[in-house]
Structure formats: C-alpha cells, structure tokens
Jmol script that loads the backbone (N, CA, C; Angstrom):
load data "model"
ATOM      1  N   UNK A   1       9.675  27.657  19.909  1.00  0.00           N
ATOM      2  CA  UNK A   1       9.224  25.984  20.243  1.00  0.00           C
ATOM      3  C   UNK A   1       7.935  25.552  20.715  1.00  0.00           C
ATOM      4  N   UNK A   2       7.713  26.198  21.858  1.00  0.00           N
ATOM      5  CA  UNK A   2       6.499  25.486  23.082  1.00  0.00           C
ATOM      6  C   UNK A   2       5.488  25.401  22.140  1.00  0.00           C
ATOM      7  N   UNK A   3       4.780  26.411  21.035  1.00  0.00           N
ATOM      8  CA  UNK A   3       3.734  26.364  20.615  1.00  0.00           C
ATOM      9  C   UNK A   3       3.835  25.473  19.539  1.00  0.00           C
ATOM     10  N   UNK A   4       4.982  24.937  18.922  1.00  0.00           N
ATOM     11  CA  UNK A   4       4.938  24.282  17.817  1.00  0.00           C
ATOM     12  C   UNK A   4       4.709  22.804  17.756  1.00  0.00           C
ATOM     13  N   UNK A   5       3.553  21.899  17.445  1.00  0.00           N
ATOM     14  CA  UNK A   5       3.857  20.035  17.413  1.00  0.00           C
ATOM     15  C   UNK A   5       5.032  20.072  17.353  1.00  0.00           C
ATOM     16  N   UNK A   6       5.560  19.142  18.410  1.00  0.00           N
ATOM     17  CA  UNK A   6       6.935  18.189  17.996  1.00  0.00           C
ATOM     18  C   UNK A   6       6.823  17.365  17.343  1.00  0.00           C
ATOM     19  N   UNK A   7       5.903  16.756  16.614  1.00  0.00           N
ATOM     20  CA  UNK A   7       6.262  15.823  15.820  1.00  0.00           C
ATOM     21  C   UNK A   7       5.976  16.327  13.848  1.00  0.00           C
ATOM     22  N   UNK A   8       6.750  17.961  13.863  1.00  0.00           N
ATOM     23  CA  UNK A   8       6.777  18.735  12.568  1.00  0.00           C
ATOM     24  C   UNK A   8       8.097  18.925  12.030  1.00  0.00           C
ATOM     25  N   UNK A   9       7.497  18.327  10.653  1.00  0.00           N
ATOM     26  CA  UNK A   9       9.198  19.136  10.197  1.00  0.00           C
ATOM     27  C   UNK A   9      10.163  20.962  10.937  1.00  0.00           C
ATOM     28  N   UNK A  10       9.141  21.974  11.043  1.00  0.00           N
ATOM     29  CA  UNK A  10      10.078  22.733  11.748  1.00  0.00           C
ATOM     30  C   UNK A  10      10.190  22.672  12.666  1.00  0.00           C
ATOM     31  N   UNK A  11       9.378  21.552  13.184  1.00  0.00           N
ATOM     32  CA  UNK A  11      10.066  20.919  14.866  1.00  0.00           C
ATOM     33  C   UNK A  11      11.447  20.448  14.757  1.00  0.00           C
ATOM     34  N   UNK A  12      11.252  19.882  14.417  1.00  0.00           N
ATOM     35  CA  UNK A  12      12.435  19.238  14.174  1.00  0.00           C
ATOM     36  C   UNK A  12      14.250  19.889  13.870  1.00  0.00           C
ATOM     37  N   UNK A  13      14.139  20.618  12.766  1.00  0.00           N
ATOM     38  CA  UNK A  13      14.560  21.277  12.641  1.00  0.00           C
ATOM     39  C   UNK A  13      14.605  22.647  12.980  1.00  0.00           C
ATOM     40  N   UNK A  14      13.964  23.354  13.790  1.00  0.00           N
ATOM     41  CA  UNK A  14      14.449  24.402  14.807  1.00  0.00           C
ATOM     42  C   UNK A  14      15.758  23.557  16.926  1.00  0.00           C
ATOM     43  N   UNK A  15      14.886  22.036  16.503  1.00  0.00           N
ATOM     44  CA  UNK A  15      15.947  21.591  17.746  1.00  0.00           C
ATOM     45  C   UNK A  15      17.156  21.125  17.400  1.00  0.00           C
ATOM     46  N   UNK A  16      17.164  21.075  15.941  1.00  0.00           N
ATOM     47  CA  UNK A  16      19.043  20.890  15.726  1.00  0.00           C
ATOM     48  C   UNK A  16      19.791  21.880  15.730  1.00  0.00           C
ATOM     49  N   UNK A  17      18.786  23.130  15.087  1.00  0.00           N
ATOM     50  CA  UNK A  17      19.891  24.668  14.959  1.00  0.00           C
ATOM     51  C   UNK A  17      19.772  24.458  16.491  1.00  0.00           C
ATOM     52  N   UNK A  18      18.525  24.295  17.249  1.00  0.00           N
ATOM     53  CA  UNK A  18      18.903  24.812  19.515  1.00  0.00           C
ATOM     54  C   UNK A  18      20.008  24.050  19.769  1.00  0.00           C
ATOM     55  N   UNK A  19      20.413  22.148  19.255  1.00  0.00           N
ATOM     56  CA  UNK A  19      20.732  21.475  20.400  1.00  0.00           C
ATOM     57  C   UNK A  19      22.708  22.103  19.599  1.00  0.00           C
ATOM     58  N   UNK A  20      22.896  23.358  18.477  1.00  0.00           N
ATOM     59  CA  UNK A  20      23.972  23.134  17.872  1.00  0.00           C
ATOM     60  C   UNK A  20      24.252  24.467  18.097  1.00  0.00           C
ATOM     61  N   UNK A  21      23.254  25.500  18.538  1.00  0.00           N
ATOM     62  CA  UNK A  21      23.501  27.106  19.277  1.00  0.00           C
ATOM     63  C   UNK A  21      24.487  26.237  20.227  1.00  0.00           C
ATOM     64  N   UNK A  22      23.617  25.144  21.488  1.00  0.00           N
ATOM     65  CA  UNK A  22      23.531  24.764  22.577  1.00  0.00           C
ATOM     66  C   UNK A  22      25.403  24.187  23.006  1.00  0.00           C
ATOM     67  N   UNK A  23      25.672  23.897  21.877  1.00  0.00           N
ATOM     68  CA  UNK A  23      27.042  23.125  21.435  1.00  0.00           C
ATOM     69  C   UNK A  23      28.107  24.401  21.385  1.00  0.00           C
ATOM     70  N   UNK A  24      27.457  25.277  21.034  1.00  0.00           N
ATOM     71  CA  UNK A  24      29.126  26.298  19.886  1.00  0.00           C
ATOM     72  C   UNK A  24      28.829  27.155  21.749  1.00  0.00           C
ATOM     73  N   UNK A  25      27.398  27.533  22.680  1.00  0.00           N
ATOM     74  CA  UNK A  25      27.492  28.385  23.493  1.00  0.00           C
ATOM     75  C   UNK A  25      28.374  27.775  24.172  1.00  0.00           C
ATOM     76  N   UNK A  26      27.953  26.291  24.810  1.00  0.00           N
ATOM     77  CA  UNK A  26      28.760  25.790  25.870  1.00  0.00           C
ATOM     78  C   UNK A  26      30.480  25.663  25.550  1.00  0.00           C
ATOM     79  N   UNK A  27      30.846  25.520  24.394  1.00  0.00           N
ATOM     80  CA  UNK A  27      32.618  25.022  24.262  1.00  0.00           C
ATOM     81  C   UNK A  27      32.812  27.098  24.252  1.00  0.00           C
ATOM     82  N   UNK A  28      32.471  27.830  24.110  1.00  0.00           N
ATOM     83  CA  UNK A  28      33.023  28.975  24.309  1.00  0.00           C
ATOM     84  C   UNK A  28      32.736  29.358  26.554  1.00  0.00           C
ATOM     85  N   UNK A  29      32.675  27.917  27.458  1.00  0.00           N
ATOM     86  CA  UNK A  29      32.447  28.478  28.501  1.00  0.00           C
ATOM     87  C   UNK A  29      31.088  28.819  29.766  1.00  0.00           C
ATOM     88  N   UNK A  30      30.397  29.284  28.008  1.00  0.00           N
ATOM     89  CA  UNK A  30      28.941  30.245  28.780  1.00  0.00           C
ATOM     90  C   UNK A  30      28.150  28.580  29.284  1.00  0.00           C
ATOM     91  N   UNK A  31      27.365  28.907  30.603  1.00  0.00           N
ATOM     92  CA  UNK A  31      26.780  27.499  30.620  1.00  0.00           C
ATOM     93  C   UNK A  31      24.711  28.305  30.926  1.00  0.00           C
ATOM     94  N   UNK A  32      24.048  26.996  29.842  1.00  0.00           N
ATOM     95  CA  UNK A  32      22.919  27.085  29.375  1.00  0.00           C
ATOM     96  C   UNK A  32      22.796  26.498  30.551  1.00  0.00           C
ATOM     97  N   UNK A  33      22.376  25.666  31.632  1.00  0.00           N
ATOM     98  CA  UNK A  33      21.609  25.151  32.499  1.00  0.00           C
ATOM     99  C   UNK A  33      20.781  25.720  32.815  1.00  0.00           C
ATOM    100  N   UNK A  34      21.085  26.564  33.167  1.00  0.00           N
ATOM    101  CA  UNK A  34      20.395  27.517  34.310  1.00  0.00           C
ATOM    102  C   UNK A  34      19.149  28.397  32.884  1.00  0.00           C
ATOM    103  N   UNK A  35      19.446  28.581  31.929  1.00  0.00           N
ATOM    104  CA  UNK A  35      18.804  29.302  31.217  1.00  0.00           C
ATOM    105  C   UNK A  35      17.799  28.283  30.288  1.00  0.00           C
ATOM    106  N   UNK A  36      17.904  27.383  30.359  1.00  0.00           N
ATOM    107  CA  UNK A  36      17.566  26.298  29.367  1.00  0.00           C
ATOM    108  C   UNK A  36      15.718  25.731  30.087  1.00  0.00           C
ATOM    109  N   UNK A  37      15.491  27.162  29.375  1.00  0.00           N
ATOM    110  CA  UNK A  37      13.422  25.962  29.246  1.00  0.00           C
ATOM    111  C   UNK A  37      12.342  24.843  28.781  1.00  0.00           C
ATOM    112  N   UNK A  38      13.513  24.354  27.913  1.00  0.00           N
ATOM    113  CA  UNK A  38      12.547  23.005  26.914  1.00  0.00           C
ATOM    114  C   UNK A  38      13.139  21.729  27.407  1.00  0.00           C
ATOM    115  N   UNK A  39      12.371  21.128  28.459  1.00  0.00           N
ATOM    116  CA  UNK A  39      13.478  20.622  28.840  1.00  0.00           C
ATOM    117  C   UNK A  39      12.537  18.835  28.443  1.00  0.00           C
ATOM    118  N   UNK A  40      12.370  17.850  28.267  1.00  0.00           N
ATOM    119  CA  UNK A  40      11.565  17.305  27.639  1.00  0.00           C
ATOM    120  C   UNK A  40      11.953  15.474  28.569  1.00  0.00           C
TER     121      UNK A  40
END
end "model"
wireframe off; spacefill off
backbone 0.3
color backbone group
C-alpha cells in the first residue's frame, strides 16, 4: 500500500480489506498497535 497512490481505486480497496482484517484479528484478541506500520 505504501508504493500505491492514495487516490487510486486499488489503494481504497486494499485499505478497506486491511481495516476489515484488523477488525477480525482484534476481535480474536490480537494486539496490532505495535505491528501497524501504516500511519496516516
């Protein structure tokens, strides 16, 4: 995602999937704050 233009359709799709994955993993009790390298 870092090498993709933030205004592109591909970036928006990847970001939606990324957020959904984070929600799923967090609901299982996995802490992702230390692993999250994407800061906006």
